[in-house]
C-alpha positions, 0 to 999 in steps of 0.5 A, spaced: 500 500 500 505 504 500 505 507 493 498 509 494 500 513 500 500 521 498 507 524 499 503 530 503 502 524 508 508 521 508 512 528 509 508 529 516 509 521 518 516 522 517 517 528 521 514 525 527 518 519 526 525 523 525 523 527 532 523 520 535 515 519 536 511 513 533 507 515 527 501 510 524 496 511 519 489 509 522 482 508 521 478 509 515 484 511 510 487 504 512 481 501 511 480 504 504 487 502 502 485 495 504 479 495 500 481 498 494 478 505 495 481 512 495 481 515 502 477 521 503 481 524 508 488 521 512 489 520 519 495 519 523 496 517 530 502 518 534 505 518 542 506 525 541 502 530 545 498 536 542 504 541 544 509 536 541 506 536 534 505 543 534 512 544 535 514 540 529 509 543 525 508 551 525 503 551 520 498 547 524 492 548 529 489 545 535 482 546 537 478 540 540 478 536 546 480 530 543 487 532 542 487 532 534 492 537 531 490 539 524 497 540 520 496 544 513 500 541 507 499 547 502 496 541 497 491 543 492 487 537 493 482 538 499 483 531 501 490 533 503 490 540 505 490 538 512 492 532 515 489 530 522 494 528 527 491 525 534 495 522 540 494 515 542 488 516 547 484 512 552 477 514 554 473 514 560 465 512 561 460 515 556 454 518 560 451 521 555 452 515 550 455 520 545 462 523 548 467 520 553 466 524 560 474 525 560 479 524 554 486 522 556 492 521 552 495 514 552 502 511 551 500 505 546 498 504 540 494 498 542 490 502 547 488 507 542 486 501 537 482 498 543 477 504 543 475 504 536 468 502 534 469 496 528 475 492 527 475 494 520 477 501 523 482 498 528 488 497 523 494 501 523 499 502 518 506 504 518 508 506 511 515 507 512 516 499 514 510 497 510 507 494 517 500 493 518 498 492 526 491 489 526 490 486 533 482 485 532 483 481 525 480 487 521 483 485 515 479 478 515 473 482 516 474 486 510 476 480 506 469 477 509 465 483 508 463 484 515 462 490 520 464 487 527 465 491 533 471 491 537 471 487 543 464 486 546 459 490 541 454 492 547 460 496 550 462 499 544 454 502 543 453 504 550 460 508 549 457 511 543 450 510 540 452 513 533 456 507 532 450 503 531 448 508 525 455 508 522 455 500 522 449 501 517 452 506 513 458 502 512 453 497 509 451 502 504 458 505 503 462 498 502 457 493 501 458 489 507 454 485 512 454 486 519 456 480 524 451 477 528 453 479 535 454 486 533 447 486 530 444 483 536 447 488 540 445 494 536 437 491 536 438 491 544 441 498 545 437 501 539 434 506 544 441 509 546 440 513 539 435 517 542 441 521 545 444 522 539 443 529 536 439 530 530 445 533 526 449 527 527 443 523 525 442 527 518 450 527 517 449 519 517 443 519 513 446 524 508 452 519 507 447 513 506 443 516 501 450 518 497 452 511 497 451 505 492 446 501 496 442 506 501 436 501 500 440 495 503 442 500 509 435 502 511 432 495 510 437 493 515 436 499 519 428 497 520 430 490 521 435 492 527 429 497 530 433 503 529 430 506 523 425 510 528 431 514 530 433 516 522 426 517 518 420 515 523 415 517 518 417 511 513 415 506 518 408 508 517 408 505 510 410 498 512 405 493 510 400 499 506 398 496 500 397 500 494 393 499 487 394 495 481 400 500 478 404 498 484 408 491 486 410 493 493 407 497 499 408 504 500 415 503 505 418 499 499 416 503 494 419 509 497 426 505 498 426 503 491 424 510 488 430 512 492 435 506 490 434 508 483 436 515 484 442 512 487 443 507 481 443 512 476 448 516 480 443 522 480 443 528 485 442 527 492 436 531 492 433 526 487 434 521 492 432 524 498 425 526 494 425 519 492 425 517 499 419 522 501 415 522 495 410 518 497 411 519 505 404 521 506 400 515 502 398 512 509 394 517 512 391 519 505 389 512 503 382 511 501 378 505 498 374 507 492 368 503 491 367 506 484 374 504 482 375 498 486 382 500 489 385 504 493 386 512 492 391 517 495 388 523 493 392 529 496 398 525 498 403 530 494 400 536 498 400 533 505 407 529 503 410 536 502 408 538 509 411 532 512 417 532 508 418 539 510 417 538 517 422 531 517 427 535 514 427 541 519 427 536 525 434 533 521 436 540 521 437 540 513 439 546 510 433 551 508 435 550 501 435 543 501 428 543 505 425 547 500 428 544 494 426 537 496 419 539 499 417 542 492 419 536 488 415 532 493 409 537 492 409 536 484 412 529 483 405 527 480 405 532 475 406 527 469 401 522 472 395 524 467 397 525 460 390 527 458 391 534 462 398 535 460 399 541 455 404 546 453 401 551 457 401 547 463 408 545 463 410 552 463 406 553 469 409 547 472 416 550 471 414 556 474 412 552 480 418 548 481 423 552 478 427 552 472 433 549 476 429 544 479 425 541 473 430 536 470 430 533 477 423 533 477 423 529 471 428 524 474 424 523 480 418 521 476 423 516 472 425 513 479 418 513 481 416 509 475 421 504 476 420 504 484 413 501 482 416 495 479 415 497 472 422 496 469 421 501 463 424 508 465 421 512 459 415 509 455 413 514 450 408 518 454 414 520 458 418 521 453 413 526 450 413 530 456 420 531 456 420 533 449 414 538 452 419 541 457 424 542 452 419 546 448 417 550 454 424 551 456 427 554 450 427 561 447 422 561 441 425 564 435 422 571 434 424 578 433 426 579 440 432 575 438 434 581 434 439 586 437 434 592 435 426 593 437 420 597 435 421 602 440 429 603 438 427 603 430 421 609 432 426 613 436 432 612 431 429 613 425 423 617 427 418 612 424 411 612 427 407 606 430 404 602 424 405 595 420 412 598 417 416 596 423 413 589 424 415 588 417 422 591 418 423 586 424 421 580 420 425 582 414 431 583 419 430 576 423 430 572 416 437 575 415 440 573 422 437 566 421 441 565 415 447 569 418 447 570 426 454 574 425 449 580 422 445 580 429 449 586 431 447 593 433 451 596 427 449 592 422 442 592 424 441 600 424 444 600 417 440 595 414 434 598 418 435 604 414 435 601 408 429 597 409 425 603 411 426 607 404 422 601 401 415 602 399 410 599 403 409 593 398 416 592 397 417 592 405 411 588 406 413 582 401 420 582 405 416 582 412 412 576 410 417 572 407 421 573 414 415 571 418 414 565 414 422 563 414 421 564 422 415 559 422 419 554 418 425 555 423 420 554 429 417 548 426 424 545 425 427 546 432 420 543 434 422 537 430 429 536 432 426 536 439 421 530 438 427 526 434 431 527 440 426 524 445 424 519 439 416 521 439 416 523 432 
């Protein structure tokens, strides 16, 4: 693994050793190197104290109670701009199930590794010697794709309840399973998660949703009885049957909708909206004797409110809350093909925002796949996308010109009348042939020439320009239809 360790990290660890201290890479970066992933950050542990570390690295800072010193490297890579160096630690009781009551700096690597959460994170690496220190068989668990607590699992979760969420998150990020004893301990100690701040829960949820296997993680969270501490509103959908268009209950449908967003590598906002899009179906479900099936009228409106409240509780940023709530509110827009018109599409773009319309379309794709239907984009949906493209594009019109009717009247002392419209359409025909002519200088000269023509001559040129504009407009729409295969 030595050749995979960046020079910035080697520089810091080497300087510690040259000063007579021990230095090991530890935690997630070692795990990722063994798995074959590129670490997101780099941590070094040492027997040097914070003051000693800062003496060696003048461009460093020490701000937290855990003794971690941030060493600045001047690297342009943000993952390497700061290398965190932490003294060996031992920790006391965890009265609040989250933070140790007291942190003391230790003297041995073995003691430091013993306090860590999972075996896969309790591996140290001396890159100068190529030496791995692995007292808890973390390498074997990595090979077996297993998340297993260090020592007695219940003790680790009693110390820090957030570790239970981290276990589920590693399942999603690494595509691992959970060791049986560790899983049992999570179930038995799940109530400790009530002590964890919603901000920290949100951070873990974000990482779960940004992983490749978020559905697996949330299904596991349900099985381990900790989903109620993450997204409790999801639980109401368990066992809630839907109508014939759906193969799954509301709970599984929401998860599958979210998972398809992950499968496609789409934005986090789409995944989060997918998770919440049908969150209000349980309370809006009514039986229709006429249709002989369940209906869910208004679940999009109610769901938007539920989503907003849930995301506020999780302390998501205001921008995220507003965007996701909008996607949930309008996700049913494309469900009725008979009521979709170009003007309706334009109103929808106004409602959801032009910057969100693509995400709304992609959410609809996820929603469809989440019902159990494998085809992402049937003909009707491709038609909707074509209509959105039409609504978003700038129409071909005289407004494209670098001159307008008011300017013509002011510059050339022309009274209002049809001659102005004829002149503008004649000018438009010219710039459709050659866009380089669309300059104020050229159009002023050409307008002066056109205005010297008789009414009959100018009208003829203007009507020819209008026909050319209509033909160009039709051609653009044709290209849009061909692009979406709806010709």
